[in-house]
TILUM-134590 format. One record per residue (C-alpha): residue number from 1; x, y, z. Coordinates in steps of 0.1 Angstrom, whole numbers, plus 5000, padded with zeros to 4 digits. Layout:
<recs>
<rec><nr>NUM</nr><x>X</x><y>Y</y><z>Z</z></rec>
...
</recs>
This chain:
<recs>
<rec><nr>1</nr><x>1821</x><y>7341</y><z>5319</z></rec>
<rec><nr>2</nr><x>1807</x><y>7375</y><z>5310</z></rec>
<rec><nr>3</nr><x>1800</x><y>7372</y><z>5275</z></rec>
<rec><nr>4</nr><x>1771</x><y>7353</y><z>5262</z></rec>
<rec><nr>5</nr><x>1780</x><y>7319</y><z>5244</z></rec>
<rec><nr>6</nr><x>1766</x><y>7320</y><z>5205</z></rec>
<rec><nr>7</nr><x>1763</x><y>7287</y><z>5185</z></rec>
<rec><nr>8</nr><x>1780</x><y>7284</y><z>5153</z></rec>
<rec><nr>9</nr><x>1756</x><y>7291</y><z>5124</z></rec>
<rec><nr>10</nr><x>1765</x><y>7273</y><z>5091</z></rec>
<rec><nr>11</nr><x>1750</x><y>7288</y><z>5062</z></rec>
<rec><nr>12</nr><x>1750</x><y>7275</y><z>5024</z></rec>
<rec><nr>13</nr><x>1782</x><y>7289</y><z>5016</z></rec>
<rec><nr>14</nr><x>1801</x><y>7278</y><z>5046</z></rec>
<rec><nr>15</nr><x>1787</x><y>7242</y><z>5040</z></rec>
<rec><nr>16</nr><x>1802</x><y>7244</y><z>5010</z></rec>
<rec><nr>17</nr><x>1834</x><y>7257</y><z>5019</z></rec>
<rec><nr>18</nr><x>1838</x><y>7227</y><z>5046</z></rec>
<rec><nr>19</nr><x>1826</x><y>7202</y><z>5021</z></rec>
<rec><nr>20</nr><x>1852</x><y>7209</y><z>4995</z></rec>
<rec><nr>21</nr><x>1881</x><y>7214</y><z>5024</z></rec>
<rec><nr>22</nr><x>1874</x><y>7181</y><z>5033</z></rec>
<rec><nr>23</nr><x>1872</x><y>7163</y><z>4999</z></rec>
<rec><nr>24</nr><x>1904</x><y>7178</y><z>4994</z></rec>
<rec><nr>25</nr><x>1918</x><y>7168</y><z>5027</z></rec>
<rec><nr>26</nr><x>1904</x><y>7131</y><z>5020</z></rec>
<rec><nr>27</nr><x>1917</x><y>7131</y><z>4983</z></rec>
<rec><nr>28</nr><x>1952</x><y>7140</y><z>4994</z></rec>
<rec><nr>29</nr><x>1952</x><y>7112</y><z>5020</z></rec>
<rec><nr>30</nr><x>1941</x><y>7088</y><z>4997</z></rec>
<rec><nr>31</nr><x>1964</x><y>7096</y><z>4970</z></rec>
<rec><nr>32</nr><x>1994</x><y>7099</y><z>4993</z></rec>
<rec><nr>33</nr><x>1988</x><y>7065</y><z>5008</z></rec>
<rec><nr>34</nr><x>1987</x><y>7048</y><z>4974</z></rec>
<rec><nr>35</nr><x>2017</x><y>7069</y><z>4958</z></rec>
<rec><nr>36</nr><x>2041</x><y>7072</y><z>4987</z></rec>
<rec><nr>37</nr><x>2053</x><y>7036</y><z>4986</z></rec>
<rec><nr>38</nr><x>2065</x><y>7038</y><z>4951</z></rec>
<rec><nr>39</nr><x>2090</x><y>7066</y><z>4960</z></rec>
<rec><nr>40</nr><x>2104</x><y>7045</y><z>4986</z></rec>
<rec><nr>41</nr><x>2140</x><y>7026</y><z>4986</z></rec>
<rec><nr>42</nr><x>2131</x><y>6990</y><z>4979</z></rec>
<rec><nr>43</nr><x>2155</x><y>6981</y><z>5011</z></rec>
<rec><nr>44</nr><x>2132</x><y>7004</y><z>5032</z></rec>
<rec><nr>45</nr><x>2094</x><y>6995</y><z>5026</z></rec>
<rec><nr>46</nr><x>2070</x><y>7018</y><z>5042</z></rec>
<rec><nr>47</nr><x>2050</x><y>7008</y><z>5069</z></rec>
<rec><nr>48</nr><x>2015</x><y>7016</y><z>5078</z></rec>
<rec><nr>49</nr><x>2023</x><y>7040</y><z>5106</z></rec>
<rec><nr>50</nr><x>2053</x><y>7058</y><z>5086</z></rec>
<rec><nr>51</nr><x>2027</x><y>7062</y><z>5059</z></rec>
<rec><nr>52</nr><x>2000</x><y>7077</y><z>5077</z></rec>
<rec><nr>53</nr><x>2026</x><y>7100</y><z>5095</z></rec>
<rec><nr>54</nr><x>2037</x><y>7113</y><z>5060</z></rec>
<rec><nr>55</nr><x>2005</x><y>7117</y><z>5049</z></rec>
<rec><nr>56</nr><x>1988</x><y>7139</y><z>5077</z></rec>
<rec><nr>57</nr><x>2019</x><y>7155</y><z>5084</z></rec>
<rec><nr>58</nr><x>2024</x><y>7168</y><z>5050</z></rec>
<rec><nr>59</nr><x>1987</x><y>7175</y><z>5046</z></rec>
<rec><nr>60</nr><x>1989</x><y>7199</y><z>5077</z></rec>
<rec><nr>61</nr><x>2019</x><y>7214</y><z>5065</z></rec>
<rec><nr>62</nr><x>2004</x><y>7223</y><z>5031</z></rec>
<rec><nr>63</nr><x>1970</x><y>7233</y><z>5047</z></rec>
<rec><nr>64</nr><x>1992</x><y>7259</y><z>5070</z></rec>
<rec><nr>65</nr><x>2008</x><y>7272</y><z>5039</z></rec>
<rec><nr>66</nr><x>1974</x><y>7275</y><z>5022</z></rec>
<rec><nr>67</nr><x>1961</x><y>7296</y><z>5049</z></rec>
<rec><nr>68</nr><x>1987</x><y>7318</y><z>5055</z></rec>
<rec><nr>69</nr><x>1986</x><y>7327</y><z>5016</z></rec>
<rec><nr>70</nr><x>1949</x><y>7334</y><z>5017</z></rec>
<rec><nr>71</nr><x>1950</x><y>7369</y><z>5034</z></rec>
<rec><nr>72</nr><x>1978</x><y>7382</y><z>5008</z></rec>
<rec><nr>73</nr><x>1966</x><y>7365</y><z>4979</z></rec>
<rec><nr>74</nr><x>1928</x><y>7381</y><z>4986</z></rec>
<rec><nr>75</nr><x>1946</x><y>7416</y><z>4988</z></rec>
<rec><nr>76</nr><x>1961</x><y>7408</y><z>4956</z></rec>
<rec><nr>77</nr><x>1929</x><y>7396</y><z>4939</z></rec>
<rec><nr>78</nr><x>1894</x><y>7399</y><z>4954</z></rec>
<rec><nr>79</nr><x>1884</x><y>7364</y><z>4938</z></rec>
<rec><nr>80</nr><x>1902</x><y>7349</y><z>4969</z></rec>
<rec><nr>81</nr><x>1877</x><y>7370</y><z>4994</z></rec>
<rec><nr>82</nr><x>1856</x><y>7340</y><z>4997</z></rec>
<rec><nr>83</nr><x>1884</x><y>7318</y><z>5009</z></rec>
<rec><nr>84</nr><x>1892</x><y>7344</y><z>5034</z></rec>
<rec><nr>85</nr><x>1858</x><y>7348</y><z>5051</z></rec>
<rec><nr>86</nr><x>1858</x><y>7313</y><z>5062</z></rec>
<rec><nr>87</nr><x>1893</x><y>7309</y><z>5069</z></rec>
<rec><nr>88</nr><x>1888</x><y>7301</y><z>5106</z></rec>
<rec><nr>89</nr><x>1870</x><y>7268</y><z>5093</z></rec>
<rec><nr>90</nr><x>1902</x><y>7261</y><z>5075</z></rec>
<rec><nr>91</nr><x>1923</x><y>7267</y><z>5108</z></rec>
<rec><nr>92</nr><x>1901</x><y>7242</y><z>5128</z></rec>
<rec><nr>93</nr><x>1902</x><y>7216</y><z>5101</z></rec>
<rec><nr>94</nr><x>1944</x><y>7218</y><z>5099</z></rec>
<rec><nr>95</nr><x>1946</x><y>7213</y><z>5137</z></rec>
<rec><nr>96</nr><x>1927</x><y>7186</y><z>5133</z></rec>
<rec><nr>97</nr><x>1949</x><y>7169</y><z>5107</z></rec>
<rec><nr>98</nr><x>1981</x><y>7179</y><z>5125</z></rec>
<rec><nr>99</nr><x>1967</x><y>7165</y><z>5156</z></rec>
<rec><nr>100</nr><x>1960</x><y>7130</y><z>5135</z></rec>
<rec><nr>101</nr><x>1998</x><y>7131</y><z>5124</z></rec>
<rec><nr>102</nr><x>2008</x><y>7138</y><z>5161</z></rec>
<rec><nr>103</nr><x>1987</x><y>7106</y><z>5174</z></rec>
<rec><nr>104</nr><x>2002</x><y>7085</y><z>5147</z></rec>
<rec><nr>105</nr><x>2036</x><y>7096</y><z>5154</z></rec>
<rec><nr>106</nr><x>2032</x><y>7093</y><z>5192</z></rec>
<rec><nr>107</nr><x>2017</x><y>7056</y><z>5188</z></rec>
<rec><nr>108</nr><x>2044</x><y>7044</y><z>5166</z></rec>
<rec><nr>109</nr><x>2074</x><y>7058</y><z>5188</z></rec>
<rec><nr>110</nr><x>2063</x><y>7056</y><z>5224</z></rec>
<rec><nr>111</nr><x>2038</x><y>7032</y><z>5229</z></rec>
<rec><nr>112</nr><x>2064</x><y>7003</y><z>5236</z></rec>
<rec><nr>113</nr><x>2084</x><y>7028</y><z>5257</z></rec>
<rec><nr>114</nr><x>2095</x><y>7016</y><z>5295</z></rec>
<rec><nr>115</nr><x>2091</x><y>7052</y><z>5303</z></rec>
<rec><nr>116</nr><x>2058</x><y>7071</y><z>5303</z></rec>
<rec><nr>117</nr><x>2051</x><y>7082</y><z>5268</z></rec>
<rec><nr>118</nr><x>2050</x><y>7120</y><z>5275</z></rec>
<rec><nr>119</nr><x>2084</x><y>7115</y><z>5295</z></rec>
<rec><nr>120</nr><x>2100</x><y>7096</y><z>5266</z></rec>
<rec><nr>121</nr><x>2087</x><y>7121</y><z>5241</z></rec>
<rec><nr>122</nr><x>2104</x><y>7152</y><z>5259</z></rec>
<rec><nr>123</nr><x>2139</x><y>7129</y><z>5274</z></rec>
<rec><nr>124</nr><x>2143</x><y>7108</y><z>5245</z></rec>
<rec><nr>125</nr><x>2167</x><y>7129</y><z>5224</z></rec>
<rec><nr>126</nr><x>2187</x><y>7157</y><z>5241</z></rec>
<rec><nr>127</nr><x>2211</x><y>7167</y><z>5216</z></rec>
<rec><nr>128</nr><x>2204</x><y>7201</y><z>5217</z></rec>
<rec><nr>129</nr><x>2239</x><y>7213</y><z>5205</z></rec>
<rec><nr>130</nr><x>2241</x><y>7197</y><z>5173</z></rec>
<rec><nr>131</nr><x>2219</x><y>7202</y><z>5141</z></rec>
<rec><nr>132</nr><x>2222</x><y>7167</y><z>5130</z></rec>
<rec><nr>133</nr><x>2199</x><y>7146</y><z>5155</z></rec>
<rec><nr>134</nr><x>2185</x><y>7179</y><z>5170</z></rec>
<rec><nr>135</nr><x>2153</x><y>7172</y><z>5191</z></rec>
<rec><nr>136</nr><x>2131</x><y>7185</y><z>5163</z></rec>
<rec><nr>137</nr><x>2098</x><y>7169</y><z>5184</z></rec>
<rec><nr>138</nr><x>2102</x><y>7201</y><z>5203</z></rec>
<rec><nr>139</nr><x>2094</x><y>7222</y><z>5173</z></rec>
<rec><nr>140</nr><x>2064</x><y>7200</y><z>5163</z></rec>
<rec><nr>141</nr><x>2053</x><y>7205</y><z>5203</z></rec>
<rec><nr>142</nr><x>2053</x><y>7241</y><z>5198</z></rec>
<rec><nr>143</nr><x>2035</x><y>7242</y><z>5164</z></rec>
<rec><nr>144</nr><x>2007</x><y>7218</y><z>5174</z></rec>
<rec><nr>145</nr><x>2001</x><y>7240</y><z>5207</z></rec>
<rec><nr>146</nr><x>1996</x><y>7270</y><z>5184</z></rec>
<rec><nr>147</nr><x>1972</x><y>7253</y><z>5161</z></rec>
<rec><nr>148</nr><x>1951</x><y>7239</y><z>5190</z></rec>
<rec><nr>149</nr><x>1951</x><y>7273</y><z>5210</z></rec>
<rec><nr>150</nr><x>1940</x><y>7292</y><z>5175</z></rec>
<rec><nr>151</nr><x>1914</x><y>7263</y><z>5170</z></rec>
<rec><nr>152</nr><x>1900</x><y>7266</y><z>5205</z></rec>
<rec><nr>153</nr><x>1897</x><y>7304</y><z>5205</z></rec>
<rec><nr>154</nr><x>1882</x><y>7309</y><z>5169</z></rec>
<rec><nr>155</nr><x>1846</x><y>7313</y><z>5177</z></rec>
<rec><nr>156</nr><x>1837</x><y>7351</y><z>5178</z></rec>
<rec><nr>157</nr><x>1827</x><y>7344</y><z>5218</z></rec>
<rec><nr>158</nr><x>1868</x><y>7346</y><z>5223</z></rec>
<rec><nr>159</nr><x>1870</x><y>7374</y><z>5199</z></rec>
<rec><nr>160</nr><x>1845</x><y>7396</y><z>5221</z></rec>
<rec><nr>161</nr><x>1858</x><y>7379</y><z>5254</z></rec>
<rec><nr>162</nr><x>1895</x><y>7387</y><z>5245</z></rec>
<rec><nr>163</nr><x>1890</x><y>7418</y><z>5231</z></rec>
<rec><nr>164</nr><x>1897</x><y>7420</y><z>5191</z></rec>
<rec><nr>165</nr><x>1932</x><y>7434</y><z>5200</z></rec>
<rec><nr>166</nr><x>1942</x><y>7406</y><z>5224</z></rec>
<rec><nr>167</nr><x>1925</x><y>7382</y><z>5203</z></rec>
<rec><nr>168</nr><x>1943</x><y>7397</y><z>5172</z></rec>
<rec><nr>169</nr><x>1976</x><y>7392</y><z>5188</z></rec>
<rec><nr>170</nr><x>1973</x><y>7358</y><z>5199</z></rec>
<rec><nr>171</nr><x>1963</x><y>7346</y><z>5163</z></rec>
<rec><nr>172</nr><x>1993</x><y>7363</y><z>5149</z></rec>
<rec><nr>173</nr><x>2013</x><y>7337</y><z>5168</z></rec>
<rec><nr>174</nr><x>2003</x><y>7312</y><z>5136</z></rec>
<rec><nr>175</nr><x>2035</x><y>7328</y><z>5120</z></rec>
<rec><nr>176</nr><x>2055</x><y>7313</y><z>5150</z></rec>
<rec><nr>177</nr><x>2039</x><y>7283</y><z>5145</z></rec>
<rec><nr>178</nr><x>2046</x><y>7279</y><z>5107</z></rec>
<rec><nr>179</nr><x>2082</x><y>7287</y><z>5115</z></rec>
<rec><nr>180</nr><x>2081</x><y>7256</y><z>5142</z></rec>
<rec><nr>181</nr><x>2064</x><y>7234</y><z>5118</z></rec>
<rec><nr>182</nr><x>2089</x><y>7244</y><z>5091</z></rec>
<rec><nr>183</nr><x>2120</x><y>7238</y><z>5113</z></rec>
<rec><nr>184</nr><x>2101</x><y>7203</y><z>5126</z></rec>
<rec><nr>185</nr><x>2103</x><y>7189</y><z>5092</z></rec>
<rec><nr>186</nr><x>2138</x><y>7204</y><z>5080</z></rec>
<rec><nr>187</nr><x>2150</x><y>7189</y><z>5113</z></rec>
<rec><nr>188</nr><x>2130</x><y>7156</y><z>5114</z></rec>
<rec><nr>189</nr><x>2118</x><y>7140</y><z>5082</z></rec>
<rec><nr>190</nr><x>2142</x><y>7158</y><z>5056</z></rec>
<rec><nr>191</nr><x>2172</x><y>7143</y><z>5077</z></rec>
<rec><nr>192</nr><x>2159</x><y>7110</y><z>5068</z></rec>
<rec><nr>193</nr><x>2146</x><y>7113</y><z>5037</z></rec>
<rec><nr>194</nr><x>2164</x><y>7095</y><z>5003</z></rec>
<rec><nr>195</nr><x>2143</x><y>7117</y><z>4978</z></rec>
<rec><nr>196</nr><x>2147</x><y>7151</y><z>4973</z></rec>
<rec><nr>197</nr><x>2109</x><y>7159</y><z>4965</z></rec>
<rec><nr>198</nr><x>2102</x><y>7171</y><z>5002</z></rec>
<rec><nr>199</nr><x>2126</x><y>7195</y><z>5003</z></rec>
<rec><nr>200</nr><x>2120</x><y>7208</y><z>4972</z></rec>
<rec><nr>201</nr><x>2083</x><y>7213</y><z>4979</z></rec>
<rec><nr>202</nr><x>2088</x><y>7227</y><z>5014</z></rec>
<rec><nr>203</nr><x>2113</x><y>7254</y><z>5003</z></rec>
<rec><nr>204</nr><x>2086</x><y>7263</y><z>4971</z></rec>
<rec><nr>205</nr><x>2058</x><y>7266</y><z>4999</z></rec>
<rec><nr>206</nr><x>2080</x><y>7288</y><z>5022</z></rec>
<rec><nr>207</nr><x>2090</x><y>7311</y><z>4993</z></rec>
<rec><nr>208</nr><x>2054</x><y>7313</y><z>4981</z></rec>
<rec><nr>209</nr><x>2041</x><y>7324</y><z>5015</z></rec>
<rec><nr>210</nr><x>2071</x><y>7351</y><z>5018</z></rec>
<rec><nr>211</nr><x>2066</x><y>7362</y><z>4981</z></rec>
<rec><nr>212</nr><x>2028</x><y>7366</y><z>4986</z></rec>
<rec><nr>213</nr><x>2032</x><y>7387</y><z>5019</z></rec>
<rec><nr>214</nr><x>2059</x><y>7410</y><z>5004</z></rec>
<rec><nr>215</nr><x>2039</x><y>7414</y><z>4974</z></rec>
<rec><nr>216</nr><x>2008</x><y>7422</y><z>4992</z></rec>
<rec><nr>217</nr><x>2027</x><y>7448</y><z>5013</z></rec>
<rec><nr>218</nr><x>2041</x><y>7468</y><z>4989</z></rec>
<rec><nr>219</nr><x>2008</x><y>7469</y><z>4974</z></rec>
<rec><nr>220</nr><x>1986</x><y>7500</y><z>4983</z></rec>
<rec><nr>221</nr><x>1952</x><y>7495</y><z>5001</z></rec>
<rec><nr>222</nr><x>1920</x><y>7502</y><z>4981</z></rec>
<rec><nr>223</nr><x>1886</x><y>7506</y><z>4990</z></rec>
<rec><nr>224</nr><x>1869</x><y>7470</y><z>4995</z></rec>
<rec><nr>225</nr><x>1902</x><y>7452</y><z>5008</z></rec>
<rec><nr>226</nr><x>1905</x><y>7435</y><z>5038</z></rec>
<rec><nr>227</nr><x>1936</x><y>7442</y><z>5062</z></rec>
<rec><nr>228</nr><x>1939</x><y>7415</y><z>5091</z></rec>
<rec><nr>229</nr><x>1898</x><y>7414</y><z>5085</z></rec>
<rec><nr>230</nr><x>1892</x><y>7452</y><z>5087</z></rec>
<rec><nr>231</nr><x>1876</x><y>7464</y><z>5055</z></rec>
<rec><nr>232</nr><x>1893</x><y>7494</y><z>5037</z></rec>
<rec><nr>233</nr><x>1863</x><y>7520</y><z>5034</z></rec>
<rec><nr>234</nr><x>1885</x><y>7548</y><z>5019</z></rec>
<rec><nr>235</nr><x>1900</x><y>7581</y><z>5029</z></rec>
<rec><nr>236</nr><x>1885</x><y>7603</y><z>5054</z></rec>
<rec><nr>237</nr><x>1883</x><y>7629</y><z>5029</z></rec>
<rec><nr>238</nr><x>1861</x><y>7611</y><z>5007</z></rec>
<rec><nr>239</nr><x>1829</x><y>7615</y><z>5033</z></rec>
<rec><nr>240</nr><x>1816</x><y>7651</y><z>5032</z></rec>
<rec><nr>241</nr><x>1809</x><y>7668</y><z>5063</z></rec>
<rec><nr>242</nr><x>1775</x><y>7659</y><z>5077</z></rec>
<rec><nr>243</nr><x>1770</x><y>7633</y><z>5050</z></rec>
<rec><nr>244</nr><x>1776</x><y>7594</y><z>5047</z></rec>
<rec><nr>245</nr><x>1790</x><y>7567</y><z>5025</z></rec>
<rec><nr>246</nr><x>1779</x><y>7531</y><z>5027</z></rec>
<rec><nr>247</nr><x>1803</x><y>7506</y><z>5026</z></rec>
<rec><nr>248</nr><x>1795</x><y>7472</y><z>5016</z></rec>
<rec><nr>249</nr><x>1801</x><y>7442</y><z>5038</z></rec>
<rec><nr>250</nr><x>1805</x><y>7405</y><z>5025</z></rec>
<rec><nr>251</nr><x>1775</x><y>7385</y><z>5038</z></rec>
<rec><nr>252</nr><x>1757</x><y>7414</y><z>5057</z></rec>
<rec><nr>253</nr><x>1741</x><y>7445</y><z>5052</z></rec>
<rec><nr>254</nr><x>1759</x><y>7477</y><z>5044</z></rec>
<rec><nr>255</nr><x>1776</x><y>7500</y><z>5069</z></rec>
<rec><nr>256</nr><x>1771</x><y>7536</y><z>5070</z></rec>
<rec><nr>257</nr><x>1801</x><y>7556</y><z>5081</z></rec>
<rec><nr>258</nr><x>1792</x><y>7592</y><z>5087</z></rec>
<rec><nr>259</nr><x>1813</x><y>7623</y><z>5092</z></rec>
<rec><nr>260</nr><x>1804</x><y>7650</y><z>5115</z></rec>
<rec><nr>261</nr><x>1827</x><y>7676</y><z>5134</z></rec>
<rec><nr>262</nr><x>1857</x><y>7661</y><z>5123</z></rec>
<rec><nr>263</nr><x>1850</x><y>7629</y><z>5134</z></rec>
<rec><nr>264</nr><x>1837</x><y>7593</y><z>5120</z></rec>
<rec><nr>265</nr><x>1809</x><y>7574</y><z>5132</z></rec>
<rec><nr>266</nr><x>1795</x><y>7538</y><z>5119</z></rec>
<rec><nr>267</nr><x>1764</x><y>7524</y><z>5121</z></rec>
<rec><nr>268</nr><x>1741</x><y>7496</y><z>5102</z></rec>
<rec><nr>269</nr><x>1731</x><y>7514</y><z>5068</z></rec>
<rec><nr>270</nr><x>1694</x><y>7503</y><z>5077</z></rec>
<rec><nr>271</nr><x>1673</x><y>7526</y><z>5097</z></rec>
<rec><nr>272</nr><x>1654</x><y>7512</y><z>5129</z></rec>
<rec><nr>273</nr><x>1616</x><y>7523</y><z>5113</z></rec>
<rec><nr>274</nr><x>1617</x><y>7504</y><z>5080</z></rec>
<rec><nr>275</nr><x>1650</x><y>7500</y><z>5067</z></rec>
<rec><nr>276</nr><x>1655</x><y>7535</y><z>5052</z></rec>
<rec><nr>277</nr><x>1690</x><y>7537</y><z>5036</z></rec>
<rec><nr>278</nr><x>1709</x><y>7560</y><z>5064</z></rec>
<rec><nr>279</nr><x>1737</x><y>7566</y><z>5041</z></rec>
<rec><nr>280</nr><x>1714</x><y>7587</y><z>5018</z></rec>
<rec><nr>281</nr><x>1708</x><y>7610</y><z>5050</z></rec>
<rec><nr>282</nr><x>1724</x><y>7638</y><z>5065</z></rec>
<rec><nr>283</nr><x>1734</x><y>7647</y><z>5100</z></rec>
<rec><nr>284</nr><x>1709</x><y>7671</y><z>5114</z></rec>
<rec><nr>285</nr><x>1710</x><y>7688</y><z>5149</z></rec>
<rec><nr>286</nr><x>1738</x><y>7664</y><z>5155</z></rec>
<rec><nr>287</nr><x>1720</x><y>7633</y><z>5149</z></rec>
<rec><nr>288</nr><x>1717</x><y>7608</y><z>5118</z></rec>
<rec><nr>289</nr><x>1686</x><y>7615</y><z>5104</z></rec>
<rec><nr>290</nr><x>1668</x><y>7590</y><z>5078</z></rec>
<rec><nr>291</nr><x>1659</x><y>7604</y><z>5042</z></rec>
<rec><nr>292</nr><x>1627</x><y>7583</y><z>5043</z></rec>
<rec><nr>293</nr><x>1608</x><y>7594</y><z>5073</z></rec>
<rec><nr>294</nr><x>1633</x><y>7613</y><z>5097</z></rec>
<rec><nr>295</nr><x>1640</x><y>7592</y><z>5123</z></rec>
<rec><nr>296</nr><x>1670</x><y>7603</y><z>5142</z></rec>
<rec><nr>297</nr><x>1699</x><y>7583</y><z>5157</z></rec>
<rec><nr>298</nr><x>1731</x><y>7597</y><z>5177</z></rec>
<rec><nr>299</nr><x>1762</x><y>7590</y><z>5161</z></rec>
<rec><nr>300</nr><x>1782</x><y>7575</y><z>5189</z></rec>
<rec><nr>301</nr><x>1758</x><y>7550</y><z>5203</z></rec>
<rec><nr>302</nr><x>1731</x><y>7547</y><z>5174</z></rec>
<rec><nr>303</nr><x>1703</x><y>7555</y><z>5200</z></rec>
<rec><nr>304</nr><x>1676</x><y>7578</y><z>5190</z></rec>
<rec><nr>305</nr><x>1672</x><y>7607</y><z>5214</z></rec>
<rec><nr>306</nr><x>1649</x><y>7602</y><z>5245</z></rec>
<rec><nr>307</nr><x>1618</x><y>7595</y><z>5244</z></rec>
<rec><nr>308</nr><x>1622</x><y>7575</y><z>5214</z></rec>
<rec><nr>309</nr><x>1640</x><y>7540</y><z>5224</z></rec>
<rec><nr>310</nr><x>1650</x><y>7529</y><z>5187</z></rec>
<rec><nr>311</nr><x>1687</x><y>7517</y><z>5187</z></rec>
<rec><nr>312</nr><x>1712</x><y>7508</y><z>5157</z></rec>
<rec><nr>313</nr><x>1739</x><y>7486</y><z>5153</z></rec>
<rec><nr>314</nr><x>1774</x><y>7501</y><z>5158</z></rec>
<rec><nr>315</nr><x>1806</x><y>7494</y><z>5143</z></rec>
<rec><nr>316</nr><x>1845</x><y>7505</y><z>5149</z></rec>
<rec><nr>317</nr><x>1866</x><y>7525</y><z>5131</z></rec>
<rec><nr>318</nr><x>1907</x><y>7531</y><z>5130</z></rec>
<rec><nr>319</nr><x>1930</x><y>7546</y><z>5105</z></rec>
<rec><nr>320</nr><x>1959</x><y>7527</y><z>5085</z></rec>
<rec><nr>321</nr><x>1982</x><y>7544</y><z>5064</z></rec>
<rec><nr>322</nr><x>1958</x><y>7574</y><z>5057</z></rec>
<rec><nr>323</nr><x>1928</x><y>7551</y><z>5050</z></rec>
<rec><nr>324</nr><x>1897</x><y>7545</y><z>5073</z></rec>
<rec><nr>325</nr><x>1890</x><y>7511</y><z>5084</z></rec>
<rec><nr>326</nr><x>1861</x><y>7490</y><z>5094</z></rec>
<rec><nr>327</nr><x>1858</x><y>7465</y><z>5115</z></rec>
<rec><nr>328</nr><x>1832</x><y>7441</y><z>5099</z></rec>
<rec><nr>329</nr><x>1818</x><y>7426</y><z>5135</z></rec>
<rec><nr>330</nr><x>1789</x><y>7447</y><z>5146</z></rec>
<rec><nr>331</nr><x>1786</x><y>7457</y><z>5182</z></rec>
<rec><nr>332</nr><x>1751</x><y>7450</y><z>5200</z></rec>
<rec><nr>333</nr><x>1726</x><y>7479</y><z>5191</z></rec>
<rec><nr>334</nr><x>1733</x><y>7513</y><z>5212</z></rec>
<rec><nr>335</nr><x>1768</x><y>7503</y><z>5219</z></rec>
<rec><nr>336</nr><x>1787</x><y>7533</y><z>5224</z></rec>
<rec><nr>337</nr><x>1818</x><y>7535</y><z>5201</z></rec>
<rec><nr>338</nr><x>1845</x><y>7565</y><z>5202</z></rec>
<rec><nr>339</nr><x>1841</x><y>7587</y><z>5172</z></rec>
<rec><nr>340</nr><x>1872</x><y>7585</y><z>5150</z></rec>
<rec><nr>341</nr><x>1888</x><y>7617</y><z>5148</z></rec>
<rec><nr>342</nr><x>1900</x><y>7628</y><z>5115</z></rec>
<rec><nr>343</nr><x>1904</x><y>7670</y><z>5120</z></rec>
</recs>
């Protein structure tokens, strides 16, 4: 591979985030296994495998619903941002729960089949021309494949290896996966349900996802918001020619966005000399000039002009609805980034 693998690093906030998620999942499974038998018809006692399938299946659906709600909720209220920053961990856990559900279903329904279990899974029901009895398994398989693919590519290695546009397009497939899961439940568990509770809860979940996305889409972006993982820096006219603004980046150092000759460039706000605040400096002779000791760096690649060798981390910028957006993922020091033309 052409990209270097970097191990996942856990800090205190990530550990707390993961710990809370695991506690919620464990509590839900325990409560479900205890409560579910009380909602079953007296003539249809709930067996252990069915209880496991229901517990992990509904848990995966609720987790997936929560994941799709985090983005628009964070845009509407910044207090949800901590949930957004580690959403990939949320996705990997959801995939693990969904795989457990699939394994329980596979073992229960196909272990004693005279055919190969995988062949039986795909050929056991071929009633594709009717709604009642439609082979809902295909939707579950599709949704599971999407979750596995996204979990497997969640590490930043794949973000760099696939390039951000391809990686983002790939992960937008989560919406197709969610639709498949909804159809899987609607054509499967709901068809056999004797209690309307599951149908009501699932309908409310789907409505919540839709309403939140509509509300977030109608709200204009503001500085500090995030849009598809990019940070809204503000309008280009808020940056004076030859000067910069400092954009806060959660969990990292601020980024300085400079305007020069009608173009914008973004570098770390820390000077490579003594961490001086570059955003308080100016563009002199076409170079970013630190206000502390006058160290200079080129705008496009963050490199000090020869014979000096200092390099700054650079960042990508783009426009969306007239707002300047910053990719918070840093490029290696000295990486060339085409300046964003604004005039």
